[in-house]
gemmi code that builds the backbone of each chain (N, CA, C; Angstrom):
import gemmi

chains = {
    "A": [
        ("GLY", (0.813, -1.211, 0.000), (0.000, 0.000, 0.000), (0.835, 1.243, 0.000)),
        ("ALA", (0.181, 2.359, -0.171), (0.872, 3.636, -0.194), (1.456, 3.966, 1.178)),
        ("VAL", (2.514, 4.791, 1.170), (3.233, 5.100, 2.409), (3.098, 6.567, 2.762)),
        ("VAL", (2.754, 6.794, 4.015), (2.707, 8.155, 4.551), (3.682, 8.224, 5.714)),
        ("SER", (4.584, 9.170, 5.643), (5.598, 9.326, 6.686), (5.298, 10.549, 7.532)),
        ("GLN", (5.359, 10.389, 8.828), (5.059, 11.492, 9.738), (6.274, 11.689, 10.646)),
        ("HIS", (6.627, 12.955, 10.855), (7.826, 13.263, 11.640), (7.630, 14.530, 12.447)),
        ("PRO", (8.038, 14.589, 13.696), (8.730, 13.543, 14.446), (7.744, 12.555, 15.075)),
        ("SER", (8.229, 11.413, 15.490), (7.389, 10.417, 16.137), (7.103, 10.814, 17.588)),
        ("TRP", (8.107, 11.407, 18.216), (7.967, 11.824, 19.607), (8.510, 13.248, 19.736)),
        ("VAL", (7.852, 14.051, 20.497), (8.382, 15.386, 20.750), (7.960, 15.838, 22.138)),
        ("ILE", (8.932, 16.355, 22.848), (8.678, 16.930, 24.175), (9.081, 18.390, 24.118)),
        ("CYS", (8.210, 19.249, 24.565), (8.541, 20.673, 24.495), (8.056, 21.391, 25.754)),
        ("LYS", (8.580, 22.583, 25.936), (8.179, 23.396, 27.083), (6.910, 24.160, 26.759)),
        ("SER", (6.146, 24.434, 27.761), (4.918, 25.192, 27.587), (5.219, 26.565, 26.983)),
        ("GLY", (4.442, 26.949, 25.983), (4.634, 28.242, 25.349), (5.415, 28.185, 24.056)),
        ("THR", (6.052, 27.082, 23.788), (6.813, 26.937, 22.542), (5.911, 26.366, 21.450)),
        ("SER", (6.413, 26.419, 20.211), (5.659, 25.903, 19.067), (6.320, 24.631, 18.536)),
        ("VAL", (5.510, 23.759, 18.027), (5.991, 22.474, 17.518), (5.421, 22.243, 16.129)),
        ("LYS", (6.268, 21.814, 15.206), (5.813, 21.523, 13.845), (5.895, 20.028, 13.587)),
        ("ILE", (4.814, 19.487, 13.028), (4.751, 18.071, 12.660), (4.556, 17.991, 11.155)),
        ("GLU", (5.359, 17.155, 10.511), (5.284, 17.009, 9.057), (4.617, 15.690, 8.667)),
        ("CYS", (3.885, 15.749, 7.581), (3.223, 14.568, 7.041), (3.525, 14.514, 5.547)),
        ("ARG", (4.179, 13.448, 5.116), (4.571, 13.325, 3.720), (4.017, 12.049, 3.104)),
        ("SER", (3.472, 12.169, 1.902), (3.104, 10.984, 1.140), (4.316, 10.650, 0.280)),
        ("LEU", (4.883, 9.467, 0.494), (6.179, 9.150, -0.108), (6.084, 8.636, -1.545)),
        ("ASP", (5.030, 7.930, -1.865), (4.988, 7.305, -3.187), (3.692, 7.573, -3.931)),
        ("PHE", (2.992, 8.630, -3.527), (1.790, 8.988, -4.256), (1.499, 10.460, -4.003)),
        ("GLN", (0.627, 11.011, -4.812), (0.228, 12.401, -4.645), (-1.108, 12.473, -3.925)),
        ("ALA", (-1.160, 13.314, -2.944), (-2.350, 13.424, -2.114), (-2.924, 14.828, -2.188)),
        ("THR", (-4.079, 14.960, -2.802), (-4.703, 16.280, -2.842), (-5.292, 16.646, -1.497)),
        ("THR", (-5.644, 15.642, -0.728), (-6.279, 15.901, 0.562), (-5.553, 15.161, 1.674)),
        ("MET", (-5.254, 15.877, 2.727), (-4.675, 15.262, 3.920), (-5.537, 15.633, 5.118)),
        ("PHE", (-5.633, 14.726, 6.041), (-6.437, 14.932, 7.235), (-5.544, 14.895, 8.471)),
        ("TRP", (-5.854, 15.732, 9.425), (-5.147, 15.726, 10.696), (-6.112, 15.314, 11.794)),
        ("TYR", (-5.656, 14.318, 12.590), (-6.462, 13.799, 13.669), (-5.721, 13.955, 14.986)),
        ("ARG", (-6.487, 13.924, 16.056), (-5.908, 13.966, 17.392), (-6.586, 12.876, 18.202)),
        ("GLN", (-5.807, 12.196, 19.002), (-6.376, 11.132, 19.824), (-5.866, 11.258, 21.240)),
        ("PHE", (-6.776, 11.528, 22.159), (-6.430, 11.546, 23.578), (-6.514, 10.113, 24.102)),
        ("PRO", (-5.824, 9.826, 25.197), (-5.805, 8.452, 25.723), (-7.196, 7.863, 25.905)),
        ("LYS", (-7.342, 6.646, 25.434), (-8.581, 5.880, 25.590), (-9.774, 6.523, 24.886)),
        ("GLN", (-9.494, 7.403, 23.938), (-10.579, 7.997, 23.165), (-10.374, 7.710, 21.690)),
        ("SER", (-11.409, 7.941, 20.920), (-11.317, 7.670, 19.493), (-10.591, 8.802, 18.773)),
        ("LEU", (-10.228, 8.527, 17.539), (-9.638, 9.566, 16.710), (-10.656, 10.678, 16.488)),
        ("MET", (-10.149, 11.909, 16.568), (-11.015, 13.053, 16.296), (-10.412, 13.865, 15.169)),
        ("LEU", (-11.198, 14.079, 14.136), (-10.729, 14.878, 13.025), (-10.576, 16.325, 13.462)),
        ("MET", (-9.381, 16.881, 13.215), (-9.123, 18.281, 13.554), (-9.386, 19.169, 12.348)),
        ("ALA", (-8.852, 18.755, 11.209), (-8.944, 19.607, 10.037), (-8.682, 18.802, 8.776)),
        ("THR", (-9.215, 19.309, 7.689), (-8.988, 18.740, 6.367), (-8.138, 19.727, 5.590)),
        ("SER", (-7.055, 19.224, 5.030), (-6.109, 20.083, 4.330), (-6.086, 19.754, 2.847)),
        ("ASN", (-6.387, 20.721, 2.031), (-6.335, 20.554, 0.585), (-5.153, 21.330, 0.015)),
        ("GLU", (-4.442, 20.703, -0.859), (-3.250, 21.308, -1.437), (-3.570, 22.644, -2.089)),
        ("GLY", (-2.805, 23.654, -1.676), (-2.940, 24.968, -2.271), (-4.075, 25.820, -1.742)),
        ("SER", (-4.810, 25.343, -0.755), (-5.900, 26.154, -0.212), (-5.880, 26.096, 1.312)),
        ("LYS", (-6.693, 26.925, 1.921), (-6.745, 26.957, 3.385), (-7.403, 25.687, 3.921)),
        ("ALA", (-6.941, 25.276, 5.075), (-7.506, 24.082, 5.692), (-8.906, 24.367, 6.224)),
        ("THR", (-9.702, 23.327, 6.275), (-11.037, 23.407, 6.860), (-10.991, 22.776, 8.240)),
        ("TYR", (-11.288, 23.577, 9.267), (-11.181, 23.107, 10.631), (-12.523, 22.619, 11.159)),
        ("GLU", (-12.472, 21.591, 11.975), (-13.677, 21.084, 12.620), (-14.064, 22.018, 13.769)),
        ("GLN", (-15.318, 21.943, 14.123), (-15.819, 22.799, 15.188), (-15.060, 22.545, 16.479)),
        ("GLY", (-14.679, 23.624, 17.124), (-13.968, 23.510, 18.394), (-12.467, 23.475, 18.266)),
        ("VAL", (-11.944, 23.421, 17.044), (-10.497, 23.416, 16.832), (-10.051, 24.820, 16.463)),
        ("GLU", (-9.121, 25.359, 17.241), (-8.676, 26.736, 17.013), (-7.706, 26.801, 15.843)),
        ("LYS", (-8.097, 27.460, 14.776), (-7.253, 27.513, 13.585), (-6.003, 28.363, 13.798)),
        ("ASP", (-6.059, 29.315, 14.729), (-4.881, 30.144, 14.988), (-3.879, 29.420, 15.882)),
        ("LYS", (-4.335, 28.382, 16.530), (-3.442, 27.621, 17.398), (-2.834, 26.430, 16.646)),
        ("PHE", (-3.634, 25.836, 15.804), (-3.184, 24.681, 15.033), (-3.094, 25.103, 13.562)),
        ("LEU", (-1.893, 25.529, 13.194), (-1.682, 26.036, 11.842), (-1.376, 24.888, 10.891)),
        ("ILE", (-2.129, 24.820, 9.820), (-1.941, 23.748, 8.848), (-1.561, 24.347, 7.509)),
        ("ASN", (-0.504, 23.783, 6.942), (-0.035, 24.217, 5.632), (0.083, 23.010, 4.719)),
        ("HIS", (-0.456, 23.118, 3.529), (-0.409, 22.008, 2.561), (0.101, 22.594, 1.252)),
        ("ALA", (1.402, 22.838, 1.219), (1.997, 23.581, 0.109), (2.221, 22.751, -1.143)),
        ("SER", (2.276, 21.437, -0.993), (2.516, 20.592, -2.167), (1.659, 19.346, -2.068)),
        ("LEU", (1.653, 18.557, -3.137), (0.839, 17.343, -3.171), (1.417, 16.224, -2.316)),
        ("THR", (2.590, 16.454, -1.731), (3.194, 15.392, -0.922), (3.521, 15.824, 0.499)),
        ("LEU", (3.200, 17.057, 0.866), (3.577, 17.524, 2.192), (2.516, 18.408, 2.808)),
        ("SER", (2.164, 18.066, 4.040), (1.311, 18.929, 4.862), (1.974, 19.052, 6.226)),
        ("THR", (1.890, 20.220, 6.827), (2.464, 20.414, 8.157), (1.417, 20.932, 9.131)),
        ("LEU", (1.542, 20.494, 10.365), (0.698, 20.971, 11.466), (1.611, 21.633, 12.477)),
        ("THR", (1.377, 22.888, 12.782), (2.155, 23.592, 13.792), (1.273, 23.898, 14.983)),
        ("VAL", (1.664, 23.369, 16.130), (0.951, 23.673, 17.366), (1.647, 24.888, 17.975)),
        ("THR", (0.962, 26.019, 17.954), (1.588, 27.246, 18.434), (1.305, 27.445, 19.921)),
        ("SER", (2.315, 27.988, 20.615), (2.181, 28.252, 22.048), (1.544, 27.052, 22.760)),
        ("ALA", (2.236, 25.941, 22.649), (1.680, 24.689, 23.189), (1.544, 24.743, 24.705)),
        ("HIS", (0.501, 24.099, 25.196), (0.252, 23.982, 26.639), (0.058, 22.517, 26.981)),
        ("PRO", (0.198, 22.182, 28.257), (0.076, 20.761, 28.629), (-1.201, 20.083, 28.122)),
        ("GLU", (-2.288, 20.815, 28.027), (-3.535, 20.199, 27.552), (-3.491, 19.851, 26.068)),
        ("ASP", (-2.453, 20.340, 25.368), (-2.277, 19.983, 23.957), (-1.538, 18.658, 23.801)),
        ("SER", (-1.043, 18.126, 24.903), (-0.356, 16.836, 24.846), (-1.320, 15.781, 24.325)),
        ("SER", (-0.918, 15.114, 23.258), (-1.825, 14.162, 22.614), (-1.058, 13.397, 21.550)),
        ("PHE", (-1.768, 12.490, 20.901), (-1.243, 11.738, 19.765), (-1.846, 12.375, 18.521)),
        ("TYR", (-1.001, 12.898, 17.654), (-1.471, 13.546, 16.445), (-1.156, 12.643, 15.261)),
        ("ILE", (-2.170, 12.392, 14.441), (-2.010, 11.490, 13.308), (-2.481, 12.170, 12.033)),
        ("CYS", (-1.712, 11.996, 10.971), (-2.148, 12.525, 9.687), (-2.526, 11.359, 8.775)),
        ("SER", (-3.358, 11.647, 7.820), (-3.673, 10.656, 6.802), (-3.825, 11.367, 5.468)),
        ("ALA", (-3.646, 10.610, 4.412), (-3.713, 11.181, 3.069), (-4.536, 10.281, 2.174)),
        ("ARG", (-5.218, 10.937, 1.237), (-6.008, 10.183, 0.283), (-5.258, 10.160, -1.030)),
        ("SER", (-5.126, 8.958, -1.574), (-4.377, 8.798, -2.814), (-5.230, 9.122, -4.022)),
        ("LEU", (-4.675, 9.902, -4.937), (-5.376, 10.182, -6.185), (-5.574, 8.920, -6.985)),
        ("ALA", (-4.598, 7.996, -6.875), (-4.647, 6.763, -7.652), (-5.617, 5.770, -7.060)),
        ("GLY", (-6.224, 6.096, -5.982), (-7.122, 5.153, -5.319), (-8.472, 5.032, -6.008)),
        ("GLY", (-8.635, 5.714, -7.137), (-9.905, 5.634, -7.841), (-11.021, 6.228, -7.020)),
        ("ASP", (-10.660, 7.115, -6.144), (-11.615, 7.806, -5.280), (-12.413, 6.839, -4.410)),
        ("THR", (-11.799, 5.754, -3.992), (-12.462, 4.857, -3.045), (-12.524, 5.521, -1.682)),
        ("GLY", (-11.692, 6.541, -1.500), (-11.646, 7.195, -0.212), (-10.698, 6.537, 0.749)),
        ("GLU", (-9.994, 5.496, 0.289), (-9.072, 4.835, 1.206), (-8.044, 5.826, 1.702)),
        ("LEU", (-7.869, 5.826, 2.991), (-6.901, 6.708, 3.620), (-5.675, 5.924, 4.031)),
        ("PHE", (-4.528, 6.559, 3.911), (-3.271, 5.974, 4.377), (-2.761, 6.841, 5.517)),
        ("PHE", (-2.417, 6.193, 6.607), (-2.070, 6.922, 7.817), (-0.570, 7.017, 8.030)),
        ("GLY", (-0.163, 8.146, 8.612), (1.196, 8.272, 9.095), (1.344, 7.488, 10.381)),
        ("GLU", (2.602, 7.468, 10.892), (2.872, 6.673, 12.086), (2.399, 7.360, 13.359)),
        ("GLY", (2.059, 8.624, 13.251), (1.612, 9.355, 14.426), (2.746, 10.080, 15.118)),
        ("SER", (2.415, 11.161, 15.791), (3.395, 11.945, 16.552), (2.845, 12.154, 17.955)),
        ("ARG", (3.626, 11.716, 18.929), (3.182, 11.881, 20.321), (3.806, 13.140, 20.894)),
        ("LEU", (2.965, 14.089, 21.209), (3.423, 15.379, 21.737), (3.206, 15.429, 23.244)),
        ("THR", (4.255, 15.759, 23.957), (4.169, 15.972, 25.403), (4.632, 17.387, 25.707)),
        ("VAL", (3.764, 18.155, 26.313), (4.092, 19.543, 26.647), (4.278, 19.629, 28.154)),
        ("LEU", (5.456, 20.058, 28.547), (5.775, 20.112, 29.979), (5.342, 21.433, 30.602)),
    ],
    "B": [
        ("GLY", (-28.711, 13.200, 12.970), (-27.304, 13.265, 13.301), (-26.561, 12.061, 12.763)),
        ("GLN", (-25.247, 12.121, 12.859), (-24.418, 11.016, 12.387), (-23.978, 10.193, 13.580)),
        ("ASN", (-24.022, 8.893, 13.433), (-23.735, 8.031, 14.559), (-23.187, 6.690, 14.089)),
        ("ILE", (-22.166, 6.231, 14.770), (-21.603, 4.907, 14.535), (-21.624, 4.162, 15.863)),
        ("ASP", (-22.205, 2.978, 15.888), (-22.262, 2.189, 17.119), (-21.526, 0.874, 16.952)),
        ("GLN", (-20.670, 0.564, 17.882), (-19.991, -0.711, 17.922), (-19.723, -1.037, 19.380)),
        ("PRO", (-19.604, -2.341, 19.706), (-19.393, -2.702, 21.116), (-18.067, -2.144, 21.628)),
        ("THR", (-18.052, -1.841, 22.905), (-16.863, -1.248, 23.509), (-15.734, -2.257, 23.637)),
        ("GLU", (-16.076, -3.467, 24.022), (-15.045, -4.458, 24.275), (-15.576, -5.862, 24.011)),
        ("MET", (-14.711, -6.728, 23.491), (-15.061, -8.120, 23.280), (-13.870, -8.981, 23.676)),
        ("THR", (-14.167, -10.188, 24.099), (-13.126, -11.138, 24.477), (-13.320, -12.420, 23.692)),
        ("ALA", (-12.228, -12.991, 23.191), (-12.302, -14.229, 22.424), (-11.061, -15.073, 22.724)),
        ("THR", (-11.134, -16.319, 22.312), (-10.053, -17.270, 22.583), (-9.175, -17.451, 21.358)),
        ("GLU", (-7.908, -17.617, 21.583), (-6.963, -17.871, 20.488), (-7.433, -19.063, 19.663)),
        ("GLY", (-7.414, -18.893, 18.334), (-7.838, -19.962, 17.439), (-9.322, -19.928, 17.086)),
        ("ALA", (-10.082, -19.139, 17.807), (-11.532, -19.083, 17.588), (-11.878, -18.037, 16.527)),
        ("ILE", (-13.183, -17.798, 16.374), (-13.718, -16.804, 15.437), (-14.470, -15.750, 16.235)),
        ("VAL", (-14.346, -14.492, 15.821), (-15.099, -13.429, 16.485), (-15.692, -12.493, 15.436)),
        ("GLN", (-16.878, -12.005, 15.724), (-17.552, -11.072, 14.813), (-17.783, -9.756, 15.550)),
        ("ILE", (-17.308, -8.682, 14.971), (-17.483, -7.360, 15.568), (-18.498, -6.606, 14.719)),
        ("ASN", (-19.602, -6.205, 15.333), (-20.685, -5.546, 14.608), (-20.578, -4.029, 14.653)),
        ("CYS", (-21.135, -3.413, 13.646), (-21.127, -1.951, 13.563), (-22.405, -1.503, 12.869)),
        ("THR", (-23.127, -0.568, 13.474), (-24.275, 0.043, 12.811), (-23.971, 1.521, 12.616)),
        ("TYR", (-24.467, 2.069, 11.509), (-24.112, 3.448, 11.194), (-25.321, 4.224, 10.695)),
        ("GLN", (-25.279, 5.514, 10.970), (-26.259, 6.454, 10.435), (-25.462, 7.697, 10.052)),
        ("THR", (-25.316, 7.936, 8.761), (-24.529, 9.088, 8.326), (-25.254, 9.854, 7.235)),
        ("SER", (-24.819, 11.074, 7.031), (-25.377, 11.909, 5.974), (-24.775, 11.479, 4.644)),
        ("GLY", (-25.503, 10.686, 3.906), (-24.942, 10.117, 2.690), (-24.034, 8.955, 3.044)),
        ("PHE", (-23.674, 8.195, 2.053), (-22.832, 7.021, 2.320), (-21.973, 6.735, 1.112)),
        ("ASN", (-20.666, 6.665, 1.365), (-19.729, 6.338, 0.299), (-18.817, 5.190, 0.684)),
        ("GLY", (-19.258, 4.406, 1.626), (-18.464, 3.239, 1.967), (-18.230, 3.103, 3.445)),
        ("LEU", (-17.851, 1.909, 3.837), (-17.646, 1.577, 5.244), (-16.255, 0.973, 5.391)),
        ("PHE", (-15.482, 1.547, 6.318), (-14.119, 1.092, 6.533), (-13.976, 0.372, 7.867)),
        ("TRP", (-13.058, -0.560, 7.900), (-12.606, -1.150, 9.162), (-11.099, -0.923, 9.267)),
        ("TYR", (-10.687, -0.431, 10.433), (-9.281, -0.213, 10.717), (-8.912, -0.958, 11.990)),
        ("GLN", (-7.648, -1.367, 12.043), (-7.112, -1.989, 13.248), (-6.137, -1.016, 13.898)),
        ("GLN", (-6.214, -0.902, 15.208), (-5.291, -0.014, 15.897), (-4.736, -0.668, 17.148)),
        ("HIS", (-3.418, -0.883, 17.152), (-2.759, -1.349, 18.355), (-2.446, -0.149, 19.231)),
        ("ALA", (-2.389, -0.390, 20.518), (-2.194, 0.686, 21.486), (-0.956, 1.510, 21.146)),
        ("GLY", (-1.124, 2.817, 21.110), (0.002, 3.708, 20.857), (0.419, 3.836, 19.416)),
        ("GLU", (-0.317, 3.176, 18.516), (0.041, 3.228, 17.107), (-1.093, 3.831, 16.285)),
        ("ALA", (-0.786, 4.203, 15.073), (-1.808, 4.727, 14.161), (-2.674, 3.581, 13.638)),
        ("PRO", (-3.885, 3.872, 13.247), (-4.732, 2.833, 12.661), (-4.181, 2.324, 11.345)),
        ("THR", (-4.425, 1.051, 11.042), (-4.059, 0.494, 9.744), (-5.311, -0.020, 9.046)),
        ("PHE", (-5.344, 0.169, 7.758), (-6.499, -0.189, 6.946), (-6.700, -1.697, 6.906)),
        ("LEU", (-7.933, -2.140, 7.121), (-8.261, -3.556, 7.001), (-9.147, -3.821, 5.785)),
        ("SER", (-10.242, -3.040, 5.669), (-11.185, -3.337, 4.600), (-12.025, -2.125, 4.257)),
        ("TYR", (-12.595, -2.198, 3.055), (-13.509, -1.165, 2.572), (-14.654, -1.854, 1.843)),
        ("ASN", (-15.886, -1.565, 2.246), (-17.079, -2.094, 1.572), (-17.954, -0.937, 1.121)),
        ("VAL", (-18.384, -1.005, -0.105), (-19.355, -0.020, -0.589), (-20.578, -0.712, -1.195)),
        ("LEU", (-20.409, -1.987, -1.560), (-21.521, -2.779, -2.067), (-21.942, -3.804, -1.017)),
        ("ASP", (-23.200, -4.191, -1.061), (-23.691, -5.197, -0.123), (-22.944, -6.517, -0.326)),
        ("GLY", (-22.740, -7.205, 0.777), (-22.138, -8.522, 0.663), (-20.894, -8.673, 1.499)),
        ("LEU", (-20.261, -9.802, 1.314), (-19.098, -10.183, 2.106), (-17.827, -10.052, 1.273)),
        ("GLU", (-16.835, -9.395, 1.846), (-15.515, -9.285, 1.235), (-14.537, -10.076, 2.089)),
        ("GLU", (-13.910, -11.067, 1.499), (-12.984, -11.886, 2.263), (-11.545, -11.551, 1.899)),
        ("LYS", (-10.723, -11.435, 2.953), (-9.315, -11.119, 2.748), (-8.515, -11.874, 3.803)),
        ("GLY", (-8.127, -13.082, 3.444), (-7.365, -13.898, 4.382), (-8.192, -14.280, 5.595)),
        ("ARG", (-7.651, -14.040, 6.773), (-8.365, -14.397, 7.991), (-9.460, -13.394, 8.328)),
        ("PHE", (-9.427, -12.249, 7.665), (-10.417, -11.209, 7.958), (-11.448, -11.109, 6.841)),
        ("SER", (-12.697, -10.928, 7.209), (-13.763, -10.700, 6.245), (-14.622, -9.547, 6.741)),
        ("SER", (-15.193, -8.814, 5.814), (-16.073, -7.712, 6.205), (-17.355, -7.802, 5.402)),
        ("PHE", (-18.463, -7.514, 6.082), (-19.790, -7.619, 5.483), (-20.493, -6.291, 5.573)),
        ("LEU", (-21.294, -5.997, 4.554), (-22.061, -4.750, 4.546), (-23.489, -5.002, 4.095)),
        ("SER", (-24.429, -4.365, 4.805), (-25.815, -4.309, 4.367), (-26.209, -2.836, 4.399)),
        ("ARG", (-26.315, -2.226, 3.228), (-26.617, -0.792, 3.157), (-28.048, -0.507, 3.609)),
        ("SER", (-28.964, -1.420, 3.298), (-30.361, -1.188, 3.669), (-30.537, -1.205, 5.176)),
        ("LYS", (-29.696, -1.959, 5.865), (-29.806, -2.055, 7.318), (-28.833, -1.129, 8.033)),
        ("GLY", (-27.955, -0.476, 7.298), (-26.955, 0.366, 7.943), (-26.088, -0.445, 8.880)),
        ("TYR", (-25.620, -1.583, 8.406), (-24.975, -2.571, 9.269), (-23.769, -3.183, 8.582)),
        ("SER", (-22.738, -3.370, 9.373), (-21.539, -4.031, 8.887), (-20.972, -4.900, 10.003)),
        ("TYR", (-20.219, -5.895, 9.627), (-19.457, -6.624, 10.634), (-18.095, -6.997, 10.095)),
        ("LEU", (-17.171, -7.148, 11.019), (-15.825, -7.611, 10.724), (-15.688, -8.997, 11.351)),
        ("LEU", (-15.301, -9.956, 10.563), (-15.169, -11.329, 11.027), (-13.689, -11.707, 11.048)),
        ("LEU", (-13.215, -12.131, 12.189), (-11.827, -12.537, 12.323), (-11.777, -14.025, 12.641)),
        ("LYS", (-11.077, -14.772, 11.800), (-10.975, -16.215, 11.978), (-9.596, -16.593, 12.497)),
        ("GLU", (-9.517, -17.792, 13.041), (-8.233, -18.335, 13.511), (-7.465, -17.282, 14.313)),
        ("LEU", (-8.102, -16.777, 15.320), (-7.557, -15.663, 16.082), (-6.153, -15.954, 16.606)),
        ("GLN", (-5.323, -14.935, 16.531), (-3.970, -15.005, 17.054), (-3.813, -13.929, 18.129)),
        ("MET", (-2.849, -14.133, 19.001), (-2.661, -13.173, 20.098), (-2.397, -11.773, 19.558)),
        ("LYS", (-1.733, -11.686, 18.410), (-1.412, -10.382, 17.841), (-2.654, -9.633, 17.336)),
        ("ASP", (-3.778, -10.356, 17.283), (-5.018, -9.689, 16.858), (-5.630, -8.852, 17.980)),
        ("SER", (-5.073, -8.950, 19.150), (-5.538, -8.106, 20.261), (-5.272, -6.645, 19.903)),
        ("ALA", (-6.334, -5.890, 19.766), (-6.223, -4.504, 19.304), (-7.598, -3.875, 19.376)),
        ("SER", (-7.657, -2.603, 19.036), (-8.958, -1.955, 18.859), (-9.316, -1.989, 17.389)),
        ("TYR", (-10.583, -2.213, 17.103), (-11.063, -2.278, 15.716), (-12.067, -1.148, 15.521)),
        ("LEU", (-11.720, -0.288, 14.588), (-12.507, 0.921, 14.368), (-13.357, 0.786, 13.116)),
        ("CYS", (-14.612, 1.079, 13.262), (-15.553, 1.112, 12.154), (-15.721, 2.582, 11.766)),
        ("ALA", (-15.707, 2.882, 10.488), (-15.838, 4.270, 10.056), (-16.642, 4.324, 8.767)),
        ("SER", (-17.561, 5.258, 8.695), (-18.390, 5.445, 7.511), (-17.935, 6.687, 6.760)),
        ("LEU", (-17.893, 6.595, 5.449), (-17.518, 7.730, 4.621), (-18.801, 8.430, 4.193)),
        ("ASP", (-18.934, 9.696, 4.614), (-20.209, 10.357, 4.334), (-20.211, 11.007, 2.958)),
        ("SER", (-21.244, 11.781, 2.660), (-21.404, 12.359, 1.328), (-20.306, 13.357, 0.992)),
        ("ASN", (-19.639, 13.905, 2.011), (-18.530, 14.834, 1.800), (-17.171, 14.124, 1.853)),
        ("TYR", (-17.221, 12.816, 1.828), (-15.995, 12.013, 1.901), (-15.250, 12.204, 3.214)),
        ("GLN", (-15.982, 12.566, 4.246), (-15.398, 12.639, 5.577), (-15.662, 11.323, 6.305)),
        ("LEU", (-14.649, 10.858, 7.015), (-14.807, 9.627, 7.770), (-15.485, 9.931, 9.100)),
        ("ILE", (-16.565, 9.221, 9.372), (-17.231, 9.311, 10.661), (-16.826, 8.061, 11.435)),
        ("TRP", (-16.133, 8.270, 12.541), (-15.537, 7.150, 13.260), (-16.421, 6.652, 14.389)),
        ("GLY", (-16.419, 5.340, 14.576), (-16.954, 4.757, 15.796), (-15.906, 4.898, 16.885)),
        ("ALA", (-16.294, 4.575, 18.111), (-15.367, 4.702, 19.238), (-14.379, 3.554, 19.296)),
        ("GLY", (-14.628, 2.512, 18.513), (-13.712, 1.385, 18.497), (-14.138, 0.272, 19.421)),
        ("THR", (-13.792, -0.948, 19.038), (-14.045, -2.130, 19.858), (-12.715, -2.712, 20.280)),
        ("LYS", (-12.499, -2.779, 21.570), (-11.259, -3.366, 22.071), (-11.423, -4.874, 22.114)),
        ("LEU", (-10.606, -5.570, 21.351), (-10.671, -7.024, 21.288), (-9.545, -7.622, 22.123)),
        ("ILE", (-9.928, -8.445, 23.075), (-8.960, -9.105, 23.951), (-8.927, -10.575, 23.592)),
        ("ILE", (-7.759, -11.088, 23.274), (-7.586, -12.487, 22.917), (-6.943, -13.214, 24.092)),
        ("LYS", (-7.563, -14.286, 24.495), (-7.025, -15.079, 25.604), (-6.478, -16.401, 25.080)),
        ("PRO", (-5.414, -16.891, 25.692), (-4.815, -18.171, 25.227), (-5.790, -19.339, 25.376)),
    ],
}
model = gemmi.Model(1)
for chain_id, residues in chains.items():
    chain = gemmi.Chain(chain_id)
    for i, (resn, *xyz) in enumerate(residues, 1):
        res = gemmi.Residue()
        res.name, res.seqid = resn, gemmi.SeqId(i, " ")
        for name, pos in zip(("N", "CA", "C"), xyz):
            atom = gemmi.Atom()
            atom.name, atom.element = name, gemmi.Element(name[0])
            atom.pos, atom.b_iso = gemmi.Position(*pos), 0.0
            res.add_atom(atom)
        chain.add_residue(res)
    model.add_chain(chain)
structure = gemmi.Structure()
structure.add_model(model)
structure.setup_entities()
C-alpha cells in the first residue's frame, strides 16, 4: 500500500513553545490530507482537512490560529501547534487520500506523533 | 445526526472466530471502513465495503448491508497479535470519515 511518513514520532517541548509536525506521502500524490488527534482511551477526532494549495477546513472547536496547517505541495502537509500547553499533549495522526485510489476514499495513515508539553 | 455504534469491548479465545458488529447512520454514504489499531500506534487499513455482501481477505472478512446500515468484521483463527482496537468508520457524502469509538478485542490463550 501507499506510504505516509510522519515526523517527528515523539516530541517533548516546554509550555509556550511551538511544535511543527510534518506529514509526507512518499509514493503517491495526495490532494487531501487529514489531521487527527487522539487523547488516551478515546477515538480519533478529526481536527482539520487540508487541501493542497488552499486553506484548511477546521472542525468545530479546533482553534485555527493555534493549530496552523499548511499544505503547500501534493506530498507535504504540516501541522504547527503554536504556544503549546500541557492540555495539547496528545497523539497527532495525519492521513492522506491517494489520487490513484480511484476515489475509493481509502486513507493511508502516518505513524503518528506523540506530543508531550511540559 | 451522524452516529456509529460498535461494542466497547469483546473477548475471544486464540484460534476461535469473532464477529465485531457496527451500525451506522450518516449523511450520505460512500463506503464503510474497518481499521485496526494497536495501542500507541496509528490505525491500519483492514477493509472497505461499498456494495452489499461479504468481502474476504485472508483471515479477515467484512460484510455490509446498506439497507440495514450494518456491517461486521469477522476474524478467523484468532492469534494473540489480533488483540487490538477495531474501528468502524463510515464515509459520508462529503468524503469525511465518521468514526466509531472502536471495539477493544482481547484475545485469551
